[in-house]
C-alpha positions in Angstrom: 0.0 0.0 0.0 1.3 3.4 -0.9 1.1 6.5 1.4 2.5 10.0 1.4 3.9 11.6 4.6 5.2 15.1 5.0 8.9 15.4 5.0 10.5 15.7 8.4 14.1 16.7 9.3 14.7 13.1 10.2 14.1 12.1 6.6 17.2 14.0 5.4 19.5 10.8 5.4 16.9 8.9 3.3 16.5 11.9 0.9 20.3 12.0 0.4 20.4 8.2 -0.2 17.5 8.5 -2.6 19.3 11.3 -4.5 22.5 9.2 -4.7 20.5 6.1 -5.9 19.2 8.0 -8.8 22.5 9.4 -10.0 25.2 7.6 -12.1 27.2 5.3 -9.9 30.7 6.1 -8.9 30.2 9.7 -7.9 32.0 10.6 -4.7 29.7 11.1 -1.6 30.7 14.7 -1.1 29.7 15.6 -4.6 26.3 13.7 -4.2 25.6 15.6 -1.0 26.6 18.9 -2.5 24.3 18.2 -5.5 21.4 17.2 -3.2 21.8 20.3 -1.0 21.9 22.6 -4.0 18.8 21.1 -5.6 17.0 21.1 -2.3 17.9 24.7 -1.6 16.7 25.7 -5.1 13.4 23.9 -4.6 12.8 25.4 -1.2 13.5 28.9 -2.5 11.0 28.5 -5.3 8.3 26.3 -3.8 6.9 26.0 -0.3 7.6 22.7 1.4 4.0 22.0 2.1 3.8 19.7 -0.9 7.0 17.8 -0.1 6.3 14.2 0.9 8.0 10.9 1.4 6.4 8.1 -0.6 6.1 5.0 1.5 5.2 1.5 0.4 4.0 -0.7 3.2 5.5 1.8 5.7 8.9 1.8 4.1 10.3 4.9 2.3 10.7 4.4 -1.4 10.7 7.9 -2.8 9.8 11.5 -2.7 7.0 13.6 -4.2 7.0 17.4 -4.3 3.9 19.3 -5.5 3.2 23.0 -5.6 -0.4 24.2 -5.9 -1.4 27.6 -7.1 -4.8 28.9 -8.4 -3.5 28.5 -12.0 -1.8 25.1 -11.8 -0.4 22.1 -9.9 3.4 21.9 -10.4 5.0 18.5 -10.1 8.3 19.8 -8.8 9.9 16.3 -8.3 9.0 12.7 -8.2 11.8 10.4 -7.4 11.8 6.6 -6.6 14.4 4.2 -5.5 15.6 2.0 -8.4 13.9 -1.0 -6.7 10.6 0.9 -6.8 10.8 2.0 -10.4 9.0 0.4 -13.3 6.4 -1.1 -11.0 3.5 1.2 -11.7 4.0 3.4 -8.6 4.6 6.6 -10.5 1.7 5.8 -12.7 -0.6 5.2 -9.7 0.4 8.5 -8.0 0.1 10.5 -11.1 -3.3 9.0 -12.0 -4.5 9.8 -8.5 -3.3 13.4 -8.8 -5.0 13.7 -12.2 -8.3 12.3 -10.9 -8.3 14.9 -8.2 -7.1 17.9 -10.2 -9.3 20.7 -11.5 -6.4 22.7 -12.9 -3.5 22.0 -15.3 -0.6 19.8 -14.0 2.7 21.0 -15.2 6.2 19.6 -14.9 9.7 19.5 -16.4 11.5 16.3 -17.3 15.2 16.0 -18.2 15.8 15.2 -21.9 18.2 12.5 -20.6 15.3 10.7 -18.9 13.4 9.0 -21.7 11.6 6.6 -19.3 10.0 9.5 -17.4 9.1 11.2 -20.7 7.4 8.1 -21.9 5.4 7.8 -18.6 4.2 11.4 -18.8 3.3 11.0 -22.5 1.4 7.8 -21.8 -0.6 9.6 -19.0 -1.6 12.4 -21.4 1.0 15.1 -20.7 2.0 17.0 -23.8 5.2 19.0 -24.4 4.8 22.7 -24.3 8.4 23.9 -24.5 12.0 23.0 -24.2 14.7 24.9 -22.3 18.2 23.7 -21.8 18.2 20.1 -20.8 14.5 20.0 -19.9 11.2 19.4 -21.7 8.2 21.2 -20.1 5.0 19.3 -20.2 1.4 19.8 -19.1 -1.8 17.8 -18.6 -5.1 19.5 -18.9 -8.1 18.3 -16.9 -11.2 17.3 -19.0 -13.0 20.6 -18.0 -10.3 22.7 -19.8 
């Protein structure tokens, strides 16, 4: 069973390990931690932490989910799963649930170098809206739009 729990300071070691698990292997730990801290600082400066959650499966942390809601949109800031939790339908389940509850567009950016995520979003009805740098910007519109 999947559940979402607000991120707590005690989750920091898991979040660093999750970040490391989704990067190319062989990177030195100080570089991984520096990358994690920089990304996290950027997200916190741009988006409130109210939408930052740990994804748990049967009580065990397997990923993170960060949403930002405004009157105009829901922004999927980040979804990240441990490699052992990937390609098992978890991302699909979470995104379909979000779509079923949304009355406004859902927008996200996906790295050009992540074709599996791009395919997932396309399969779920997200369409590209722009490209900048190393990211494709995508959106999904609810049926009422």
